[in-house]
C-alpha positions in Angstrom: 0.0 0.0 0.0 2.8 2.4 0.9 4.6 1.6 -2.3 1.5 2.3 -4.3 1.0 5.7 -2.5 4.7 6.6 -3.2 4.3 5.7 -6.9 1.2 7.8 -7.1 3.0 10.8 -5.5 5.9 10.4 -7.9 3.5 10.3 -10.9 1.7 13.4 -9.7 5.1 15.2 -9.2 6.2 14.3 -12.7 2.8 15.4 -14.2 3.1 18.7 -12.3 6.6 19.2 -13.7 5.4 18.5 -17.2 2.5 20.9 -16.8 4.8 23.7 -15.6 7.2 23.0 -18.5 4.3 23.3 -21.0 3.1 26.5 -19.4 6.6 28.0 -19.6 6.8 27.1 -23.3 3.4 28.6 -23.9 4.2 31.8 -22.2 7.4 32.1 -24.2 5.5 31.9 -27.5 2.5 33.9 -26.4 3.7 37.2 -27.8 4.3 35.8 -31.3 0.5 35.4 -31.7 -0.9 38.1 -29.4 -2.6 41.3 -30.6 -1.1 44.7 -30.3 -2.8 44.9 -26.9 -0.9 41.8 -25.8 -3.9 39.6 -25.8 -4.7 36.4 -27.7 -7.9 36.1 -29.7 -9.4 32.8 -30.9 -7.4 32.8 -34.2 -4.2 33.5 -32.2 -5.1 30.7 -29.9 -5.3 28.2 -32.8 -1.9 29.4 -34.1 -0.3 29.1 -30.7 -1.7 25.6 -30.1 -0.3 24.6 -33.6 3.1 26.0 -32.6 3.1 24.2 -29.3 1.8 20.9 -30.7 3.2 20.4 -34.2 2.4 16.6 -34.0 -1.2 17.3 -33.0 -2.3 20.5 -34.8 -5.6 21.8 -33.4 -8.9 21.3 -35.2 -11.6 23.9 -34.9 -13.4 21.7 -32.5 -10.3 21.4 -30.3 -9.9 25.2 -30.3 -13.6 25.7 -29.5 -13.3 23.2 -26.6 -10.3 25.0 -25.1 -11.7 28.5 -25.6 -15.0 27.6 -24.1 -13.3 25.9 -21.2 -11.5 29.2 -20.4 -14.5 31.5 -21.2 -17.6 29.4 -20.5 -19.9 32.4 -20.6 -19.1 33.2 -24.2 -21.4 31.7 -26.9 -20.1 28.9 -29.2 -20.8 31.0 -32.3 -19.5 34.4 -31.2 -16.8 34.1 -28.5 -15.4 37.3 -27.3 -12.9 36.2 -24.6 -9.3 37.2 -25.1 -6.5 35.2 -23.4 -3.7 36.6 -21.3 -0.4 34.8 -20.4 -2.1 33.8 -17.1 -4.4 31.5 -19.1 -1.6 29.3 -20.4 -1.7 26.6 -17.7 -5.5 26.1 -18.2 -5.1 26.3 -21.9 -2.6 23.4 -21.9 -4.7 21.3 -19.5 -7.8 21.7 -21.6 -6.0 21.0 -24.9 -4.2 17.9 -23.6 -7.5 16.6 -22.3 -9.1 17.2 -25.7 -6.3 15.4 -27.5 -6.6 12.4 -25.1 -10.4 12.2 -25.8 -10.6 13.3 -29.5 -10.4 9.7 -30.9 -13.3 8.6 -28.5 -15.4 11.6 -29.6 -14.7 10.8 -33.3 -15.7 7.2 -32.6 -19.0 8.2 -31.0 -19.8 10.5 -34.0 -19.0 7.7 -36.4 -21.6 5.5 -34.6 -24.2 8.0 -33.7 -24.1 10.8 -36.3 -26.3 8.7 -38.5 -27.2 11.5 -40.9 -23.6 12.7 -41.3 -24.4 16.3 -40.2 -21.4 16.7 -38.0 -23.7 17.3 -35.1 -25.6 15.1 -32.7 -29.3 15.9 -32.3 -31.2 15.0 -29.1 -31.9 11.4 -29.9 -28.4 10.8 -31.2 -27.0 12.4 -28.1 -29.1 10.2 -25.9 -28.0 7.1 -27.6 -24.3 8.1 -27.3 -24.7 8.9 -23.6 -26.5 5.6 -22.9 -23.6 3.8 -24.6 -21.0 5.7 -22.5 -22.8 4.8 -19.2 -23.0 1.1 -20.2 -19.2 1.1 -20.7 -18.6 3.1 -17.5 -20.9 0.8 -15.5 -19.0 -2.3 -16.7 -15.7 -0.7 -15.7 -17.1 0.2 -12.3 -18.3 -3.3 -11.8 -14.9 -4.7 -12.9 -13.0 -2.4 -10.6 -15.3 -3.2 -7.6 -15.3 -6.9 -8.4 -19.1 -6.7 -8.2 -21.0 -7.6 -11.3 -24.3 -6.8 -9.7 -23.5 -3.1 -10.3 -26.3 -1.6 -12.4 -26.2 1.1 -15.1 -27.4 4.5 -14.1 -30.5 5.6 -16.1 -30.2 8.7 -18.3 -33.3 10.4 -16.9 -34.9 13.5 -18.3 -33.5 15.4 -15.3 -30.0 14.3 -16.1 -30.4 15.0 -19.8 -31.7 18.6 -19.0 -28.6 19.2 -16.8 -26.2 18.0 -19.5 -27.9 19.9 -22.2 -27.9 23.1 -20.2 -24.2 22.9 -19.6 -23.0 21.3 -22.9 -25.2 22.7 -25.6 -23.3 26.1 -25.5 -25.3 27.9 -28.1 -28.6 26.2 -27.1 -29.4 25.0 -30.7 -30.5 21.5 -29.6 -27.5 19.9 -31.3 -23.9 19.1 -30.1 -20.7 19.7 -32.0 -17.7 17.5 -31.2 -16.4 20.0 -28.7 -19.8 20.2 -27.0 -20.1 16.4 -27.1 -16.9 16.0 -25.1 -18.3 18.4 -22.5 -21.5 16.4 -22.4 -19.7 13.0 -22.2 -17.4 14.3 -19.3 -20.3 15.8 -17.4 -22.5 12.7 -17.8 -19.7 10.4 -16.7 -19.3 12.5 -13.5 -23.0 12.6 -12.8 -23.5 8.9 -13.3 -20.5 8.1 -11.2 -21.9 10.1 -8.3 -25.3 8.5 -8.7 -23.8 5.1 -8.7 -22.0 5.9 -5.4 -25.3 6.9 -3.8 -27.0 3.7 -4.9 -24.1 1.7 -3.6 -24.1 3.4 -0.3 -27.9 2.9 0.0 -27.5 -0.8 -0.7 -24.8 -1.1 2.1 -27.1 0.7 4.6 -30.0 -1.5 3.6 
């Protein structure tokens, strides 16, 4: 147990060092793409991310995900937020998360964007989220060694919460960037609901 804790601490230390290294690099290149006022607009953000990640150039969806993560109050179609060097740590975290999940998002769109629109409508989104929870429930059961674990139902209440937070422009459809936000939120909500159900079973 002590050895596992030590390995975890070491891993966290290395991840922190890596994050600080990426932030330092981002700050160093910030001025190359900043406006005359020393700020970074969305186009500059895309150029900066391309400079920092030549092996993983950003898609528009990736840039949208990062920008909205930093400025969640801006609309998806008309963002107005301008980045400062102080945003570089968060920018890196968001972009690395996007890169880690982009293939999964593409796979969900390949399966559920049945009309090839590049967007998920309400029914397509529901099908994708149900699929996600089935996989997550199986993983929870495996980790717990308890195959009686049940899948959390995607209720209308959960769906409303996800839509309110992930459908940034409230058009009833999800882009790939919005879909990742929905997938992440639903996984967190279902995990907490599963914990409640598990605790209730223990008490009973």
